[in-house]
C-alpha positions in Angstrom: 4.1 10.6 -14.3 7.4 12.2 -14.5 10.0 12.1 -17.0 12.9 9.6 -16.7 16.4 10.7 -17.2 18.1 8.6 -20.0 21.7 9.8 -20.0 24.1 7.3 -18.7 26.2 8.5 -15.8 29.9 8.5 -15.7 31.9 5.9 -13.6 34.2 7.7 -11.3 37.9 6.8 -12.4 39.1 3.9 -10.4 35.9 3.3 -8.2 34.8 0.2 -10.2 31.1 0.9 -8.9 27.8 2.3 -10.6 27.1 6.0 -9.5 23.4 7.0 -9.2 22.9 10.8 -10.0 19.9 12.6 -8.9 19.2 15.7 -10.7 17.6 18.5 -8.9 15.3 19.4 -11.6 14.2 15.8 -11.8 13.6 15.7 -8.1 11.5 18.9 -8.5 9.5 17.2 -11.2 9.1 14.2 -9.0 7.9 16.2 -6.2 5.2 17.9 -8.0 4.2 14.5 -9.7 4.1 12.8 -6.5 5.3 9.5 -8.0 8.4 7.5 -8.4 10.3 6.9 -11.2 12.8 9.7 -11.9 15.8 7.5 -12.2 16.5 5.5 -15.4 17.9 2.0 -15.1 20.1 0.0 -17.3 20.9 -3.6 -16.6 24.5 -4.5 -15.5 26.4 -7.8 -14.7 25.9 -9.9 -11.7 25.1 -13.5 -10.7 21.4 -12.4 -10.8 21.5 -9.5 -13.2 22.2 -6.8 -10.8 21.1 -3.3 -12.0 23.6 -0.7 -12.5 21.4 2.2 -12.0 22.3 5.3 -14.0 20.9 8.9 -14.4 22.4 12.0 -15.5 23.5 15.8 -15.1 24.7 16.7 -11.6 24.6 15.5 -7.9 26.3 12.1 -7.3 24.4 9.6 -5.2 26.7 7.0 -3.7 27.0 5.8 -0.2 30.4 4.7 1.4 30.4 1.8 3.3 30.5 3.7 6.8 28.2 6.4 5.6 24.4 6.5 6.2 21.7 9.0 4.9 20.8 11.3 7.8 17.0 11.5 8.6 15.9 14.6 10.4 12.7 13.5 11.8 11.5 9.9 12.9 9.7 7.4 11.4 6.9 5.1 13.2 7.4 1.4 12.8 4.7 -1.0 13.2 5.8 -4.6 13.5 3.5 -7.7 12.7 2.8 -11.2 12.6 4.2 -14.6 11.2 6.2 -14.8 8.0 6.1 -11.2 7.2 7.2 -10.3 10.6 10.6 -12.5 9.9 11.3 -10.7 6.4 10.4 -7.5 8.0 13.1 -7.6 10.4 15.7 -8.9 7.4 14.4 -5.8 5.3 15.0 -3.5 8.4 18.4 -4.8 9.4 19.8 -5.7 6.0 18.5 -3.1 3.2 17.4 -0.2 5.4 19.5 0.3 8.5 22.7 -0.1 6.7 21.9 2.8 4.4 19.5 5.0 6.2 20.3 6.7 9.7 16.7 7.0 11.1 14.9 7.0 14.4 12.3 4.4 14.6 9.3 4.7 16.9 8.6 1.0 17.3 5.3 -0.4 18.2 5.0 -4.3 18.3 1.5 -4.8 16.6 2.1 -8.5 16.8 -0.9 -10.3 18.0 0.4 -11.5 21.2 1.4 -7.9 22.2 -1.9 -6.5 20.9 -3.7 -9.0 23.4 -1.3 -8.4 26.1 -2.0 -4.6 25.8 -5.6 -4.9 25.4 -4.9 -3.5 21.7 -4.1 -0.2 23.3 -0.6 -0.5 21.3 -2.7 -0.2 18.1 -4.3 2.9 19.2 -0.8 4.3 20.3 0.8 3.4 17.0 -1.9 5.5 15.2 -1.7 8.4 17.4 2.2 8.3 17.1 1.8 8.3 13.3 -0.5 11.5 13.7 2.6 13.3 15.5 5.5 12.1 13.3 3.4 12.2 9.9 5.2 8.8 8.4 4.7 5.1 9.3 5.4 2.2 7.7 3.6 -1.2 8.9 4.2 -4.8 8.7 1.4 -7.3 7.9 -0.8 -8.3 10.9 -3.5 -10.8 11.7 -7.0 -9.9 12.1 -8.2 -12.7 14.5 -11.2 -15.0 13.8 -12.4 -17.9 16.1 -9.5 -20.1 15.1 -7.0 -17.6 15.9 -8.7 -16.7 19.3 -8.2 -20.4 20.2 -4.8 -20.6 18.8 -3.3 -17.7 20.5 -5.5 -17.9 23.7 -6.7 -14.2 23.2 -8.8 -12.5 25.8 -11.1 -11.5 23.1 -11.5 -11.4 19.2 -9.7 -7.9 18.6 -10.8 -5.9 15.7 -9.0 -5.6 12.6 -5.6 -3.4 13.5 -5.8 -1.9 10.1 -9.3 -0.8 10.9 -8.6 0.6 14.1 -5.6 2.9 12.7 -7.6 3.9 9.7 -10.5 5.0 11.7 -8.0 7.2 14.0 -6.1 8.6 10.9 -9.0 9.0 8.4 -8.0 9.1 4.8 -7.8 7.0 1.7 -5.7 4.0 1.1 -4.2 4.0 -2.4 -3.2 0.8 -3.8 -1.5 0.2 -7.0 0.4 -2.6 -8.8 4.1 -3.0 -9.0 5.0 -3.7 -12.8 7.6 -6.1 -13.8 8.1 -6.5 -17.6 8.5 -10.3 -17.4 5.6 -11.1 -15.0 2.6 -11.7 -17.3 -0.8 -10.4 -16.6 -4.1 -12.3 -16.3 -5.7 -9.1 -17.9 -3.3 -8.6 -20.6 -5.1 -5.6 -21.8 -4.0 -3.7 -18.5 -1.1 -2.0 -20.3 -1.1 0.8 -17.6 -1.4 0.6 -14.0 -4.7 1.3 -12.2 -4.8 2.8 -8.7 -7.6 2.3 -6.3 -8.4 4.7 -3.8 -10.2 2.8 -0.9 -12.1 4.9 1.6 -10.5 3.8 4.9 -13.1 4.7 7.3 -16.5 3.1 8.6 -18.8 0.9 6.9 -18.4 -2.8 7.4 -15.0 -2.2 9.3 -16.7 -0.3 12.2 -20.1 -1.9 11.9 -22.2 -3.4 14.7 -23.3 -6.8 13.8 -25.4 -9.7 15.4 -26.8 -13.0 15.4 -30.5 -13.3 16.0 -32.0 -16.3 17.8 -35.6 -15.9 17.9 -38.5 -14.1 16.3 -38.8 -10.2 16.9 -38.5 -6.8 15.5 -35.0 -5.2 14.5 -35.2 -1.4 14.8 -32.7 1.5 13.9 -32.9 4.4 16.4 -31.4 8.0 16.1 -31.2 10.1 19.1 -30.3 13.7 18.4 -27.7 15.2 20.5 -29.9 18.6 20.5 -32.7 16.9 22.1 -34.9 17.1 19.2 -37.4 14.2 18.2 -36.0 10.5 18.2 -35.9 9.0 14.8 -36.8 5.3 14.5 -36.7 3.1 11.4 -38.1 -0.6 11.2 -35.6 -2.6 9.4 -37.0 -6.2 9.6 -39.7 -8.3 11.3 -37.8 -11.7 12.0 -39.9 -14.6 11.9 -37.1 -16.8 13.3 -33.3 -16.7 13.6 -31.1 -14.6 11.3 -28.4 -11.8 11.5 -28.5 -8.0 11.6 -26.0 -5.2 11.2 -26.0 -1.5 11.6 -22.8 0.6 9.9 -22.4 4.3 9.5 -20.1 6.9 7.8 -19.8 10.8 8.3 -19.9 13.8 6.1 -16.3 14.6 7.2 -14.8 11.5 6.3 -16.5 11.2 3.0 -15.3 14.7 2.1 -11.8 14.0 3.2 -12.1 11.0 0.8 -13.2 13.0 -2.1 -10.5 15.6 -1.7 -7.8 12.8 -1.3 -9.0 11.1 -4.6 -9.2 14.4 -6.6 -5.6 15.6 -5.4 -4.3 12.1 -6.2 -5.9 12.2 -9.6 -4.3 15.6 -10.4 -0.9 14.3 -9.1 -1.1 11.1 -11.6 -2.7 13.2 -14.3 -5.2 10.5 -14.6 -9.2 10.6 -14.7 -11.0 9.4 -11.4 -14.1 7.2 -11.2 -16.3 7.0 -8.1 -18.3 3.7 -8.0 -21.2 3.0 -5.5 -24.5 1.4 -5.6 -26.7 4.3 -5.1 -29.6 2.8 -7.1 -30.1 0.4 -4.2 -28.5 2.3 -1.2 -30.2 5.5 -2.2 -29.5 7.7 0.9 -26.4 5.8 2.1 -24.3 5.6 -1.4 -26.2 8.6 -2.7 -24.4 10.7 0.0 -21.3 9.4 -1.2 -22.1 10.5 -4.9 -23.5 13.8 -4.0 -20.5 15.0 -1.8 -18.1 14.0 -4.6 -19.9 15.8 -7.2 -20.4 18.9 -5.0 -16.4 19.0 -4.0 -15.6 18.2 -7.6 -17.6 21.2 -9.0 -16.4 23.6 -6.6 -12.6 22.9 -6.1 -11.3 20.7 -8.9 -13.4 21.0 -12.0 -11.3 23.7 -13.4 -8.0 22.2 -12.9 -9.1 18.7 -14.3 -10.2 20.6 -17.3 -6.9 22.1 -17.8 -5.3 18.7 -17.5 -7.8 17.2 -19.9 -8.7 14.5 -17.2 -12.3 14.0 -15.9 -14.3 12.6 -13.1 -17.4 10.4 -13.4 -19.6 8.2 -10.9 -20.2 5.0 -12.0 -22.5 2.0 -10.7 -20.2 -0.6 -9.1 -21.3 -3.4 -11.4 -20.8 -1.4 -14.4 -17.5 -0.2 -13.4 -16.1 -3.5 -12.9 -17.0 -4.5 -16.3 -15.5 -1.3 -17.7 -12.1 -1.9 -15.7 -11.8 -5.1 -17.5 -12.1 -3.8 -20.7 -9.9 -0.7 -20.0 -6.3 -0.5 -20.8 -5.8 1.1 -17.2 -4.2 4.7 -16.4 -7.0 5.9 -14.0 -7.9 6.2 -10.3 -10.7 4.3 -8.9 -12.4 5.5 -5.9 -14.0 2.8 -3.8 -15.9 2.6 -0.7 -14.2 0.9 2.1 -15.3 -2.8 1.3 -15.3 -2.3 -2.4 -11.8 -1.3 -2.1 -10.9 -4.1 -0.1 -12.4 -6.8 -2.6 -11.5 -4.9 -5.9 -7.8 -4.3 -4.8 -7.2 -8.0 -4.5 -8.4 -8.5 -8.0 -6.6 -5.9 -9.3 -3.5 -7.0 -7.9 -4.2 -10.6 -9.4 -5.1 -9.1 -12.7 -1.7 -7.5 -12.7 0.1 -10.5 -11.8 0.3 -11.1 -8.0 -0.9 -9.8 -4.8 2.8 -9.7 -3.8 3.4 -7.0 -6.2 0.8 -4.5 -4.7 1.7 -1.2 -2.7 -0.6 0.2 -0.3 -0.5 3.9 1.3 -3.1 5.4 3.7 -3.0 8.9 2.7 -4.8 11.0 5.2 -6.8 14.5 4.5 -4.1 16.8 6.0 -2.0 15.8 2.7 1.0 15.1 4.8 0.4 12.2 7.0 0.7 8.5 5.4 0.9 5.1 6.6 2.5 2.4 4.1 2.1 -1.3 4.3 2.2 -4.2 2.3 -1.1 -5.0 0.7 -1.2 -8.9 1.5 -1.5 -10.9 4.8 0.9 -12.5 6.8 1.5 -15.4 4.6 0.6 -18.0 7.4 0.9 -21.2 5.2 4.8 -20.2 4.6 5.0 -19.4 8.2 3.9 -22.9 9.2 6.7 -24.3 6.8 9.0 -22.1 8.4 8.1 -23.3 12.0 8.9 -26.8 10.8 12.5 -25.7 9.7 11.6 -25.8 6.0 12.9 -23.2 3.7 10.2 -21.0 1.8 10.0 -18.8 -1.3 8.1 -16.0 0.2 7.8 -12.7 -1.9 9.0 -9.6 0.2 8.6 -7.0 -2.4 5.3 -5.5 -1.1 6.7 -5.3 2.4 10.0 -3.6 1.1 7.7 -1.0 -1.1 6.1 -0.1 2.5 9.4 0.9 3.7 10.5 2.8 0.5 7.1 4.5 0.3 7.3 5.5 3.8 11.0 6.6 3.5 10.2 8.5 0.0 7.4 10.5 1.9 9.5 11.4 4.8 12.2 12.9 2.5 9.5 14.8 0.6 8.4 16.4 4.1 11.9 17.0 5.1 13.2 18.1 1.8 15.8 15.2 1.8 16.4 14.4 -1.9 19.3 12.0 -1.0 16.5 10.0 1.1 14.0 10.0 -1.9 16.8 8.9 -4.3 17.7 6.0 -1.9 14.1 4.9 -1.5 13.5 5.0 -5.6 16.7 3.1 -5.9 15.7 0.2 -3.8 12.5 0.3 -5.7 14.2 -0.1 -8.9 16.5 -2.8 -7.8 13.6 -4.9 -6.7 12.0 -4.7 -10.0 15.0 -5.2 -12.0 16.0 -8.1 -9.9 12.8 -9.8 -10.9 13.3 -8.7 -14.5 16.7 -10.3 -14.4 15.4 -13.7 -13.7 15.9 -13.8 -9.8 12.2 -14.3 -8.4 10.2 -16.1 -5.7 8.1 -18.9 -6.5 4.7 -17.0 -6.9 6.2 -14.9 -9.3 7.7 -17.9 -11.3 4.3 -19.6 -11.0 3.0 -16.5 -12.8 5.3 -17.2 -15.9 5.7 -20.9 -15.9 2.7 -22.2 -13.8 3.1 -23.3 -10.2 3.1 -26.9 -11.1 5.9 -26.5 -13.5 8.4 -24.4 -11.6 11.4 -26.0 -9.9 13.6 -24.5 -7.1 17.0 -22.9 -8.2 16.0 -23.2 -11.9 12.8 -21.2 -11.7 12.8 -19.5 -8.6 15.0 -19.1 -5.5 14.0 -19.3 -1.8 13.3 -16.4 0.4 16.8 -15.8 1.9 18.7 -16.2 -1.2 16.0 -13.5 -2.9 16.6 -11.0 -0.2 20.3 -11.6 -0.4 20.0 -10.9 -4.3 18.3 -7.7 -3.4 20.8 -6.8 -0.9 23.7 -7.5 -3.1 22.3 -5.5 -6.0 21.2 -2.7 -3.5 24.9 -2.4 -2.4 26.1 -2.3 -6.1 23.5 0.2 -6.9 24.8 2.7 -4.1 28.2 2.0 -4.6 29.0 -0.2 -1.6 30.5 -3.1 -3.8 
């Protein structure tokens, strides 16, 4: 983690607004560390405890009301569904575009448009991400039988996240957003834990089916070189049941390993890989062997120099160790394990609404940032009835900030990096000042005890509070 700058910056005479200074050295430290946090913040007065962000040494950061940060290259924007789609629009129009002059390559991944385009829009968005290297994504619906009926879909389309990840490859890194006043269900977690979720294959590209009669289930592999066909008998069904075939590739597992080792070096944290290789001796054993080979050949010396380590653990043992730990490590999970454990991690740190999710591709430069939660359907139903909701937008805001931050790193645009970090600081400090949505207030007081405008505020008021605090932080008020 990079050092924080703690010297209070001067207020320009007559300006009457806080200024943010970005130290070139601090930005250099941040780039090498690969993590946010180079700006130290102190509380300032406002109706909701607006942060007066401060830093020290050289290079003022302040946006005039009529000036926006210029971004040289485009960012891919993937729109989504339901309540998150509504919040996404507010974030873009009220927080991002008034401050950042960026060309957005827009793709509507809302379920109706995916159905209308036969899901081609999802593929196109992934290909655009490959071209431009940075994407920000709103939460989307993965349809089940009920959604097929609700939207009158042509078919039950696959998970858009799965489609995108299988095109891009890479690893999804999820990490909690920590607010000091949000209690943790696992109080021993004093440091963050990052989960690296393998974003390719396994159950998410599996072929599964229902068996409706007795019969033999076999797996067949036909080599491309024309050599002998291989066949495995899986199960002789005496009656109905279910079956599934899934896969992964050495190339994808290797990319996963490199991403995780590189991320651990960035964070200066140890890395653990969890599998069930005692049961899936060939399948999970392949993950274990490839990770060990790559570690020994490419990363062991650097890990030793940083005094960090890599270990393989059985998934059940790892889960127990995580609960007993204080945090401060990277946990490499297979696709399904990462899906499940990241939600447990988020709740353990306080809320699924406080979890970042970034897909990092094997090329080291292409990323796709999104919220780790779903489309918040229950709140959307209330919104459709004209009722106010209290929906947490922070993870969606962080999707934008992580994407813009990476765009700034690729383009050597320190002003954009600093803006993204500032917006993240504003979100955290707005919550720490007492303004929050119902889910976060429930973490503190219990959901059954919280009252509107006493313990929490509605979605619009919370977003307005963030906007006002951001405007103050960048000198627009």
